[in-house]
C-alpha distance (Angstrom), angle and dihedral (degrees) to the residues before:
residue distance angle dihedral
M1 . . .
L2 3.78 . .
R3 3.82 114.2 .
I4 3.83 112.3 -147.2
D5 3.89 120.3 -163.5
C6 3.83 101.2 -139.4
P7 3.89 104.1 -150.1
F8 3.88 89.7 -137.9
C9 3.96 102.2 37.1
G10 3.80 105.1 23.4
P11 3.87 129.7 -125.8
R12 3.88 115.6 -6.6
D13 3.79 138.6 160.3
E14 3.86 117.7 -81.5
S15 3.84 89.9 -118.8
E16 3.87 90.1 74.4
F17 3.78 90.9 60.5
V18 3.73 138.4 77.8
N19 3.87 118.0 -151.6
G20 3.77 108.0 -134.3
G21 3.79 94.0 -167.1
E22 3.81 132.6 -120.4
V23 3.81 116.1 -11.8
P24 3.70 103.5 -96.6
A25 3.84 122.9 -112.6
P26 3.77 113.8 -118.8
R27 3.70 113.1 -73.3
P28 3.76 115.2 -98.0
D29 3.77 120.1 -111.9
E30 3.83 115.1 -83.3
R31 3.66 91.3 -111.1
C32 3.85 91.6 62.2
S33 3.87 119.9 129.7
D34 3.80 121.9 -107.7
A35 3.76 89.7 -105.4
E36 3.77 92.1 53.9
W37 3.87 92.9 48.7
T38 3.87 91.1 46.7
A39 3.85 89.1 50.4
H40 3.82 90.2 51.3
L41 3.81 93.1 50.2
F42 3.85 100.8 39.8
E43 3.75 113.7 17.1
H44 3.86 113.5 84.4
D45 3.75 132.5 162.4
N46 3.82 98.0 -118.9
V47 3.79 89.5 -147.2
R48 3.77 122.1 -152.5
G49 3.71 102.3 -148.1
V50 3.86 131.0 18.8
L51 3.75 114.6 11.9
R52 3.82 133.2 174.7
E53 3.85 109.3 -127.7
R54 3.75 136.7 -178.3
W55 3.85 115.7 -133.0
L56 3.79 131.8 -169.5
H57 3.89 120.8 -150.4
A58 3.82 90.2 -142.2
W59 3.77 96.9 170.1
G60 3.80 97.1 40.2
C61 3.83 131.1 32.1
R62 3.84 92.8 -11.5
R63 3.77 91.4 -131.2
W64 3.78 129.8 136.9
F65 3.76 123.9 -127.9
D66 3.89 141.8 169.2
A67 3.80 125.9 -109.4
R68 3.71 134.8 -177.8
R69 3.83 108.3 -140.1
D70 3.82 134.6 179.5
T71 3.77 102.4 -130.7
V72 3.81 91.6 -157.4
S73 3.78 100.1 51.4
H74 3.92 94.9 21.1
A75 3.87 86.1 -134.8
I76 3.84 110.2 152.2
L77 3.80 107.3 -133.4
A78 3.77 102.4 -176.8
I79 3.88 139.1 0.7
G80 3.73 129.9 -164.6
E81 3.81 147.0 141.7
I82 3.79 118.2 -68.4
G83 3.83 109.5 -74.1
D84 3.73 100.6 6.0
G85 3.71 105.8 53.2
A86 3.84 141.9 56.5
R87 3.79 93.3 39.2
């Protein structure tokens, strides 16, 4: 089982967390086309290697945070609060 070091609660088992997926790219401008909006919502890189992800500590503090994780080995390389950590 993967151990995740919640930046607010400390190390916990993976079963307490929900993976929110890749850290989203900045939202397109409100005047974007339907195709641009669709691409923003559904087209992701599916990286093999290091990826920035958003995680929710669902069975703990219920807070979101960012993590950098290697998608091949599942090793978590960095964790931090949204916007400042996991870079």
